[in-house]
C-alpha positions in Angstrom: 66.8 61.2 22.3 69.3 63.3 24.4 69.5 62.6 28.1 70.3 65.3 30.5 72.7 64.5 33.5 71.4 64.9 36.9 74.1 67.6 37.6 73.0 69.7 34.7 69.3 69.4 35.9 70.4 70.8 39.4 72.8 73.6 38.7 71.2 76.8 37.4 72.7 78.6 34.4 75.2 81.2 35.2 73.0 84.1 34.3 69.8 82.7 35.7 68.0 84.7 38.4 68.7 81.9 41.0 72.5 82.2 40.3 72.5 85.9 40.4 70.7 86.0 43.7 73.1 83.4 45.2 76.1 85.5 44.0 74.6 88.7 45.5 73.8 86.9 48.8 77.4 85.5 48.9 78.8 89.0 48.1 76.7 90.4 50.8 77.9 87.9 53.4 81.5 88.6 52.3 81.1 92.3 52.6 79.3 91.9 56.0 82.0 89.7 57.3 84.7 92.0 56.1 83.1 95.1 57.7 82.3 93.1 60.9 85.8 92.0 61.3 87.1 95.5 60.5 84.5 96.9 63.0 85.6 94.5 65.7 89.3 95.2 65.1 88.7 98.9 65.3 86.6 98.5 68.3 89.4 96.7 70.1 91.9 99.3 69.1 89.5 102.0 70.3 89.0 100.2 73.7 92.7 99.9 74.1 93.3 103.6 73.3 90.4 104.5 75.7 92.0 102.5 78.4 95.4 104.2 77.8 93.9 107.7 77.9 91.9 106.9 81.1 95.0 105.7 82.8 96.8 108.8 81.6 94.0 110.9 82.9 94.3 109.4 86.3 98.1 109.6 86.4 98.8 113.1 85.1 97.8 115.0 88.2 100.7 113.3 90.0 103.2 115.5 88.2 101.2 118.8 88.6 103.1 121.6 90.3 101.7 123.6 93.2 99.6 126.8 92.7 98.9 129.7 95.0 95.9 132.1 94.9 95.5 135.0 97.4 92.0 134.9 98.9 92.0 138.0 101.0 94.3 140.8 102.5 93.7 142.9 105.5 95.5 144.7 108.4 95.5 143.5 112.0 95.6 146.2 114.7 98.5 146.4 117.3 100.1 143.3 115.9 103.9 142.8 116.2 103.3 139.0 116.3 106.1 136.5 117.0 103.9 133.5 116.1 100.8 132.7 114.0 98.8 129.5 113.4 95.9 128.5 111.2 93.3 125.9 112.0 92.3 122.8 110.0 89.3 124.5 108.2 91.3 127.8 107.3 88.7 129.9 109.1 90.2 130.6 112.5 93.8 132.0 113.1 95.9 132.8 116.1 98.5 135.4 116.7 100.8 135.8 119.8 103.0 138.8 120.5 105.7 139.5 123.0 103.3 141.4 125.3 101.5 138.2 126.0 98.5 139.1 123.9 96.9 136.1 122.4 94.3 136.8 119.7 92.0 134.5 117.8 90.6 136.0 114.6 88.8 135.2 111.5 91.4 134.1 109.0 90.0 135.8 105.9 88.9 139.0 107.4 91.0 139.6 110.5 87.9 140.1 112.7 88.8 139.4 116.3 87.0 136.4 117.8 88.5 136.5 121.3 91.6 137.6 123.2 91.9 135.2 126.1 93.8 136.5 129.1 96.9 134.5 130.2 97.9 134.3 133.8 100.9 136.5 133.4 103.0 137.6 136.5 102.9 141.2 137.4 106.5 141.5 138.5 108.1 139.7 135.5 108.8 140.6 131.9 108.4 138.3 128.8 111.8 137.9 127.1 111.4 134.8 125.0 108.7 132.8 123.2 108.6 129.3 121.8 106.1 126.9 120.2 106.1 123.2 120.0 105.4 120.9 117.0 102.5 122.4 114.9 100.4 119.2 115.5 100.5 119.8 119.3 99.6 123.4 119.5 101.8 124.0 122.5 103.1 127.5 123.2 105.3 129.0 125.9 106.6 132.4 127.2 109.9 132.7 129.0 110.4 135.4 131.6 113.3 137.3 133.0 113.1 135.6 136.4 113.7 132.1 135.1 110.1 131.1 134.9 107.9 129.9 131.9 104.2 129.8 131.2 103.1 126.7 129.1 99.7 126.8 127.3 98.0 125.2 124.4 95.7 126.4 121.6 92.7 124.2 120.9 89.5 124.4 118.8 86.2 123.0 120.1 83.8 122.2 117.5 80.0 122.0 117.9 77.1 121.8 115.5 74.1 123.9 116.7 71.4 123.9 114.1 73.5 121.5 112.0 76.0 124.2 111.3 79.7 123.9 112.3 80.7 126.4 115.0 84.4 126.6 116.2 85.2 127.9 119.6 89.0 128.6 120.1 90.3 128.3 123.6 93.5 128.3 125.5 94.2 125.3 127.8 97.1 124.6 130.3 98.4 121.0 129.9 100.3 121.1 133.3 98.2 123.9 135.0 98.2 127.6 135.1 101.0 128.0 137.5 104.3 129.2 136.0 107.1 126.7 135.9 110.4 127.5 137.6 112.7 126.5 134.8 115.9 128.1 136.2 116.3 127.6 140.0 118.5 130.6 140.1 116.0 133.0 138.6 118.1 133.9 135.6 116.5 135.4 132.5 115.5 132.9 129.8 116.6 134.6 126.7 115.7 131.7 124.5 113.3 128.8 124.9 112.1 125.6 123.3 109.1 123.5 124.6 107.4 120.2 123.7 104.5 118.6 125.5 102.6 115.4 125.3 100.1 113.6 127.5 102.9 111.7 129.4 105.6 114.4 129.5 106.5 118.0 129.0 110.0 119.3 128.5 111.3 122.9 128.6 114.8 123.9 127.7 115.9 127.5 128.2 119.0 129.5 127.5 119.9 132.0 130.2 121.5 135.3 129.9 124.9 133.9 131.0 124.9 131.3 128.3 123.8 128.4 130.5 121.4 125.8 129.2 118.7 124.7 131.7 116.5 121.6 131.1 113.4 120.8 132.9 111.3 117.6 132.3 107.9 117.0 133.9 106.6 113.5 133.8 102.9 113.4 134.3 101.5 110.7 136.5 97.7 110.5 136.6 95.6 109.4 139.5 93.9 106.2 138.4 90.9 107.1 140.6 90.4 110.6 139.1 91.6 111.4 135.5 91.7 115.1 136.1 94.1 114.6 139.1 97.8 114.2 138.4 101.3 114.8 139.9 104.4 115.9 138.2 107.9 114.4 138.6 110.6 116.8 137.9 113.9 116.1 136.2 116.5 118.9 135.8 119.9 119.4 134.3 122.2 122.3 133.5 124.8 122.7 130.7 127.3 125.6 130.8 128.2 126.7 127.3 131.5 128.5 126.4 131.0 132.2 126.6 132.2 132.7 123.0 129.5 130.5 121.6 126.5 132.7 120.8 123.4 130.4 120.4 121.0 131.8 117.7 118.5 128.9 117.4 117.4 126.2 119.7 114.9 123.3 118.9 113.8 120.2 120.5 112.1 117.2 118.8 108.5 116.2 119.4 109.5 113.0 121.1 111.5 115.1 123.6 114.7 113.0 123.1 116.9 115.2 120.9 118.0 118.8 121.3 119.6 121.0 118.6 121.5 124.3 119.1 123.0 126.5 116.4 125.6 129.2 117.1 126.5 132.3 115.2 129.5 130.4 113.6 127.2 127.9 111.9 127.8 125.0 114.2 125.1 122.5 115.1 125.2 121.0 118.6 123.4 117.7 118.7 122.3 116.6 122.2 120.7 113.4 123.5 118.2 114.4 126.1 116.3 111.1 126.4 117.4 111.3 130.1 116.8 114.8 131.1 119.0 114.5 134.2 122.0 113.4 132.0 122.1 115.3 128.7 124.8 114.1 126.3 126.4 116.0 123.5 126.4 113.6 120.5 128.1 115.7 117.9 129.1 119.2 117.0 129.2 119.7 113.2 129.8 122.7 110.9 126.4 123.1 109.1 127.3 125.9 106.7 130.4 127.1 104.9 132.5 130.1 106.3 130.7 133.4 105.5 127.2 131.8 105.5 124.9 131.9 108.5 122.1 129.8 109.7 119.0 132.0 109.5 116.1 129.5 110.2 115.8 126.2 112.0 112.9 123.9 112.1 112.0 120.2 112.5 110.3 118.4 109.6 107.1 116.7 110.6 107.8 113.6 112.7 110.8 115.2 114.4 113.5 113.2 112.7 114.9 115.6 110.3 115.9 119.2 110.8 115.7 121.8 108.1 118.5 124.4 108.1 117.7 127.8 106.3 120.9 129.6 105.2 121.7 133.2 104.5 122.5 132.3 100.9 119.0 131.0 100.3 119.9 127.3 100.4 117.9 124.8 102.7 119.6 121.7 104.0 118.0 118.6 105.4 119.8 116.8 108.2 118.9 113.7 110.2 120.9 111.3 112.5 122.2 107.9 111.4 123.9 105.2 113.2 127.6 104.7 112.5 129.6 101.5 112.6 129.8 101.8 116.4 126.0 102.1 116.7 126.2 105.8 117.6 124.1 108.5 116.1 125.7 111.2 113.9 124.2 113.9 111.8 124.2 113.8 108.0 123.4 116.3 105.5 121.1 114.4 103.3 119.8 116.7 100.6 119.8 120.3 99.7 117.4 122.8 98.0 119.0 125.8 96.2 116.0 127.4 94.3 115.9 130.6 96.5 118.6 133.2 96.4 117.9 135.5 99.5 118.3 134.6 103.1 115.6 132.1 104.5 113.8 133.8 107.3 110.9 131.4 107.9 110.3 127.6 107.6 106.9 126.1 108.0 106.7 122.3 107.9 103.6 120.6 106.7 101.7 118.8 109.5 101.2 115.4 107.9 103.6 115.2 105.0 107.3 115.6 104.4 106.9 118.9 102.7 107.7 122.3 104.0 107.3 126.0 102.9 110.2 128.5 103.1 110.0 132.3 103.1 113.1 134.3 102.1 114.1 137.9 102.7 113.0 139.0 99.2 109.4 137.9 99.9 109.5 134.7 97.8 107.7 131.7 99.1 109.0 128.3 98.1 107.1 125.0 98.4 109.2 121.8 98.7 109.0 118.1 99.4 112.0 116.4 100.8 111.4 112.8 100.0 110.6 113.5 96.3 113.5 116.1 96.3 111.0 118.3 94.5 110.6 122.0 94.3 107.0 122.6 93.5 106.8 126.4 93.3 108.8 129.5 94.2 106.7 132.7 94.0 106.9 136.2 95.4 104.0 136.7 97.9 105.0 139.5 100.3 107.1 142.7 100.3 107.9 143.0 104.0 111.2 141.4 105.2 109.8 140.7 108.7 107.0 138.3 107.9 105.6 135.2 109.6 103.9 132.3 107.8 101.7 129.5 109.0 100.5 126.6 106.9 97.2 124.9 107.7 97.1 121.2 109.0 95.7 120.1 105.5 98.5 122.1 103.8 95.8 123.8 101.5 96.2 127.4 102.9 98.9 129.7 104.1 98.6 132.7 106.3 101.3 135.5 105.9 101.5 138.2 108.5 104.0 141.1 108.5 105.3 143.0 111.5 103.1 146.0 110.6 100.0 143.9 110.7 99.5 143.4 106.9 97.9 139.8 106.6 97.4 137.8 103.5 95.5 134.5 103.3 96.6 132.2 100.4 95.1 129.0 99.2 97.4 126.2 98.1 96.7 123.6 95.4 99.4 121.0 96.1 97.8 117.5 96.1 100.6 115.2 95.2 104.1 116.6 96.2 105.4 113.2 97.1 105.8 112.0 93.5 108.7 112.8 91.2 110.8 110.9 88.7 113.4 110.7 91.5 111.0 109.1 94.1 109.5 106.7 91.6 112.6 105.3 89.8 115.8 106.3 91.6 117.3 105.5 94.9 115.9 107.7 97.7 117.6 108.4 101.1 114.7 108.0 103.5 114.7 109.2 107.1 116.5 106.8 109.5 117.9 104.7 106.7 121.6 104.3 106.5 121.8 104.9 102.7 119.7 105.6 99.6 117.4 102.8 98.7 114.7 101.5 96.5 111.7 101.0 98.7 107.9 100.5 98.3 106.0 101.0 101.5 102.7 102.7 100.8 101.1 102.8 104.3 101.9 103.1 108.0 100.1 103.3 111.4 101.8 106.7 112.1 101.0 110.2 110.9 104.7 110.9 110.7 105.1 108.2 108.0 107.4 109.0 105.0 105.6 107.4 102.0 107.9 105.2 99.8 106.5 105.0 96.3 109.4 103.5 94.4 108.2 101.5 91.4 111.7 100.1 90.8 111.3 97.1 93.0 107.9 96.3 91.7 109.1 96.5 88.1 112.2 94.5 89.0 109.9 91.9 90.5 107.8 91.8 87.4 110.8 91.2 85.2 112.2 88.7 87.7 108.9 86.6 87.6 108.8 86.8 83.8 112.5 85.8 83.4 112.2 82.6 85.5 108.9 81.7 84.0 110.4 82.0 80.5 113.4 80.1 81.5 111.1 77.1 82.3 108.5 77.7 79.6 110.5 78.5 76.4 112.7 75.5 76.1 110.0 73.0 77.0 107.2 74.6 74.9 109.4 75.3 71.7 111.1 71.8 71.8 107.8 70.1 72.5 106.2 72.0 69.6 109.0 71.1 67.2 108.7 67.4 68.0 104.9 67.5 67.9 104.6 69.2 64.6 107.6 67.7 62.8 108.4 64.3 64.2 105.3 63.0 66.0 102.8 60.7 64.2 99.6 62.3 63.3 97.6 60.0 65.5 99.7 60.8 68.6 99.7 64.6 67.5 95.8 64.6 67.6 96.0 63.5 71.2 98.9 65.5 72.6 98.2 68.9 71.0 94.6 69.4 72.4 95.8 67.9 75.8 98.5 70.6 76.1 96.3 73.4 74.8 93.5 72.6 77.3 96.1 73.3 80.0 95.6 76.9 79.2 92.0 76.7 80.6 93.2 76.1 84.1 92.4 79.1 86.3 95.5 80.9 87.4 94.0 81.3 90.8 94.0 77.6 91.2 97.5 77.3 90.0 98.6 80.1 92.5 96.8 78.4 95.3 98.5 75.0 94.6 101.8 76.8 94.2 101.6 78.7 97.5 100.0 76.0 99.8 101.1 72.7 98.2 104.2 73.1 95.9 106.1 75.6 98.0 106.3 73.4 101.1 107.2 70.4 98.9 110.0 72.3 97.2 111.3 73.7 100.6 111.4 70.1 102.1 113.0 68.5 99.1 115.3 71.1 97.5 118.1 68.6 96.7 115.5 66.4 94.9 114.1 69.3 92.9 117.6 70.2 91.6 118.4 66.5 91.0 115.3 66.4 88.8 116.4 69.5 86.9 120.0 68.0 86.4 119.2 64.3 85.9 116.2 64.7 83.6 118.2 66.0 80.6 120.9 63.5 81.3 118.5 60.5 81.4 116.7 61.7 78.3 120.0 61.7 76.3 121.1 58.4 77.8 117.6 56.9 76.9 117.9 58.2 73.3 121.4 56.6 73.1 120.3 53.2 74.4 117.3 53.3 72.0 119.8 53.3 69.1 121.4 50.2 70.6 118.2 48.2 70.8 117.5 45.5 68.1 116.1 47.0 64.9 113.2 44.5 65.0 112.1 46.0 68.4 112.6 49.5 67.2 110.7 48.9 64.0 107.8 47.5 66.1 107.1 51.0 67.5 105.1 53.1 65.1 107.1 55.9 63.6 106.6 59.1 65.5 105.6 57.4 68.8 109.0 56.8 70.1 108.7 59.7 72.6 106.2 57.7 74.6 109.0 55.6 76.0 110.3 58.8 77.8 107.1 59.0 79.9 108.2 56.2 82.3 111.8 57.6 82.3 110.5 61.1 83.4 108.3 59.5 86.1 111.2 57.3 87.3 113.7 60.2 87.5 111.1 62.3 89.5 110.4 59.5 92.0 114.0 58.5 92.5 115.1 62.1 92.9 112.5 62.9 95.5 113.2 59.7 97.4 117.0 60.5 97.4 116.4 64.1 98.5 116.7 63.5 102.3 119.8 61.4 101.9 121.5 64.1 99.5 120.5 66.8 101.9 122.1 65.0 104.9 125.2 64.2 103.0 125.8 67.5 101.3 123.9 70.1 103.4 124.0 68.9 107.0 120.4 67.8 106.7 119.0 71.3 106.1 119.6 72.9 102.7 117.6 76.1 103.3 119.6 76.8 106.5 122.9 75.9 104.6 121.9 78.5 101.9 121.3 81.2 104.8 124.7 80.3 106.3 126.6 81.0 103.0 124.7 84.3 102.5 122.0 83.2 100.2 118.6 84.1 101.6 115.8 81.5 101.3 112.0 82.1 101.5 109.5 79.3 101.2 107.6 81.2 98.6 110.2 82.1 96.2 111.1 82.7 92.5 111.8 79.0 91.9 108.2 78.1 92.8 106.8 81.0 90.7 109.1 80.0 87.7 107.9 76.3 87.8 104.2 77.2 88.2 104.0 80.3 85.9 106.2 78.5 83.3 103.5 75.7 83.4 100.9 78.3 82.8 102.7 79.9 79.9 103.7 76.7 78.2 100.4 76.2 76.4 100.4 79.6 74.8 103.9 79.3 73.5 103.5 75.6 72.5 100.2 76.1 70.5 101.4 79.1 68.4 104.8 77.6 67.8 103.3 74.2 66.8 100.9 75.9 64.4 103.7 77.9 62.8 105.9 74.8 62.3 103.1 72.6 61.1 102.0 75.3 58.8 105.3 75.4 56.9 104.4 74.4 53.2 105.0 70.6 52.7 106.7 71.2 49.3 109.5 73.0 51.1 110.1 70.0 53.4 109.7 67.4 50.6 112.0 69.5 48.3 114.8 69.7 50.9 114.6 66.0 51.6 114.6 65.2 47.9 117.8 67.3 47.5 119.5 65.0 50.0 119.1 67.0 53.3 118.6 65.0 56.5 115.4 65.6 58.5 117.4 67.6 61.1 119.0 69.7 58.4 115.6 70.3 56.8 114.3 71.3 60.3 117.0 73.6 61.2 117.6 75.3 57.8 114.2 75.3 56.2 111.4 74.6 58.6 112.5 76.7 61.6 113.5 79.7 59.5 110.2 79.7 57.6 108.3 79.3 61.0 110.5 81.9 62.8 108.0 84.7 62.6 105.4 82.6 64.4 107.9 81.2 66.9 109.1 84.7 67.8 105.5 85.9 68.1 104.8 82.8 70.4 107.7 83.8 72.7 106.7 87.5 72.9 103.1 86.7 73.6 104.1 84.2 76.3 106.4 87.0 77.8 103.4 89.4 77.7 101.3 86.8 79.5 104.1 86.3 82.1 104.6 90.0 82.7 100.8 90.6 83.2 100.2 87.5 85.4 98.6 88.4 88.7 97.2 85.5 90.8 100.2 83.2 90.6 102.7 85.9 91.6 100.2 87.1 94.3 99.8 83.7 96.0 103.2 82.0 95.3 105.5 84.7 96.4 106.1 86.5 99.8 105.1 89.8 98.1 108.1 91.5 99.5 109.2 94.4 97.3 112.9 93.7 97.3 115.5 94.0 94.5 117.4 90.7 94.6 117.7 88.4 91.6 118.2 85.4 94.0 116.0 82.5 92.8 115.3 81.6 96.4 114.0 85.0 97.4 110.5 86.3 96.7 109.5 89.6 95.1 106.4 91.7 94.4 105.2 92.3 90.9 103.3 95.4 89.6 100.2 93.3 88.9 100.2 91.7 92.3 100.8 95.0 94.0 97.8 96.6 92.2 95.6 93.6 93.2 96.6 93.8 96.8 96.6 97.6 97.5 93.9 99.0 95.1 91.0 98.0 97.4 92.6 99.9 100.2 93.6 103.0 98.4 91.6 106.2 98.8 90.1 107.4 95.6 92.2 110.2 94.1 94.9 110.0 96.7 98.6 109.9 95.8 98.6 106.1 96.5 95.6 105.5 94.3 97.1 107.4 91.4 100.5 105.7 91.8 98.8 102.4 91.5 97.3 103.6 88.3 100.8 104.6 87.2 101.9 101.1 87.9 99.0 99.8 85.7 100.2 102.3 83.0 103.7 101.0 83.2 102.3 97.4 82.7 100.2 98.5 79.8 103.1 100.3 78.1 105.3 97.3 78.8 102.8 94.9 77.1 102.4 97.4 74.3 106.1 97.6 73.7 106.5 93.8 73.7 103.7 93.3 71.2 105.0 96.0 69.0 108.5 94.6 69.0 107.0 91.2 68.3 105.0 92.5 65.3 107.9 94.4 63.9 110.3 91.5 64.1 107.7 89.0 62.9 107.0 91.1 59.8 110.8 91.4 59.1 111.3 87.7 59.5 108.3 87.1 57.3 109.7 89.2 54.5 113.2 87.8 54.9 112.1 84.1 54.7 109.1 84.5 52.4 111.2 83.6 49.4 111.9 80.1 50.7 
């Protein structure tokens, strides 16, 4: 009788229906797993590509040029205007001519809305006209008897029947009475005026080349807001008879006065004290043979724009010299137009301007970005005025024969260019070109500073110091854990280090900023003592270990020797921190941060040293885990074969194990670097978030990721600031992508190179 084994009674035959069904089910699961993994991988790639194109979609409008489109053309009757203006909504315009006629009209049709009568004297003639800063709406007529009339355009808005209705009016900031600018009654051939709630200043040039200045300081009655008195301040400057003044401009703050003569010289006066004007500088603004044909202030009243007969436009602004005196500097030039510049129109709230030349070409520029956005022919008449709306989205052009053209502008982000993002920019009132990030200000005259260079530098700085801490500790620790440590101890150490990665970075940043940073500041000598003494004591401990009796050394399980370093590390830390006050007193006069400041090394409490320690602690688990797996995964036959051929463990490690594991080690470092570059909360909370370019380990910085986290909630959607923050995110995205790509390429090459081992 034949007995069947129990195994044979359980396993079905290879071709039995049960076996066939099991194989089919297994093949189905294999295919499902393969397709699932493939689908998951493709989904991740698709999501990454989608993120990239979304970032690109938000960023690309930053680099669009300007566009112009003519809305309407018409003719105004009896024009011959010397000044035009356009309101905020692009529906009401103003024209003023030398007969004293003020006309408000519909901007796109020319239909007259009103012609308010001015209190003009009957026995005097208008000989000059001036307008203040576009944001103030102040206008003035000068008369041949030395008097001037100052008035202001305003637009009153009401909403009857829920519909916006604009009523243009003329107001008189210091009353309807004419001002006696020149006491001697001489004709005011040229005029400039500025007015604010506190002060009004008028500067006139008489027919005998004398400059007369009148300042009116308004003092309101605290019992009646409508009642006020005016305190007068006067001065007079006699100019040489051979200096023919062609342009005269005063800044909005009524502190600076600029004159230009027919030889191309700029006269820069300080009139902060009207009664004592002071000539600061006389400078040649154009080369011989070139004339100044237009002069205007950029918004804010710091820079002046000089239009030249050769089509070039120069930007000048005053800087303090070594003796703390202001001097004018030609900061930048725009050379895209070829004919003489006849009109300059600054934008009301940005550092951009429009320029019209004698050939009828209109140029759109931005000074900070050093960007020419558009140059296009818009008119044929040489004698043409232009006005830009407060929102810089429309332009009104009016020729001397009354031909008007309303043009819409699409120019959303002129502040951004490659130059303003990545190169040094000479900002107003700065003594030299600099890299600056400053995205907001309380003033409408603010010049946005969108340099990504200090933010990128801060990101690299944070990653550098973090990797300086993390890479040696993580890789050396991984080598010892995978190659020398006993299995029992490895099963304890490896999970302990890997679980460190679960610590929230917001907690690490909180501890770094509020706990570690004060400790480091108060114990700087102790911190550096730890960094110096710990390697020394580790080597000394290893040397002393070899001198211990062999019986004692053999009593310690193999691979557990490193445990004796734990008390050594603790002892070094405790002793160093205890000795810190004494070392600080002996070596640094009791205050190492102040000593650093005295020798020219700046010190901030929240600095790169703190970030390097904490962010290195956060990156260590990533690098350690991948490196340890790579080393531990080296085939055992390679190690055994090397040892069998007579190599020492260290020779086997350095010439076999590390080379074989090098693809994984390199990947670990690059992944750790990517983690450090993209870290947000630690660099946000543990640094001063100051966007400076200084590699000093004791100074703070601002990283791209932290900047996005801080400013994105405050950014207006679709604004330039908003899109630049998305550009910062795109830079981070591309940096991470490049790091990962390099890591994969190098890993594959190393894998191929050492696969034969």
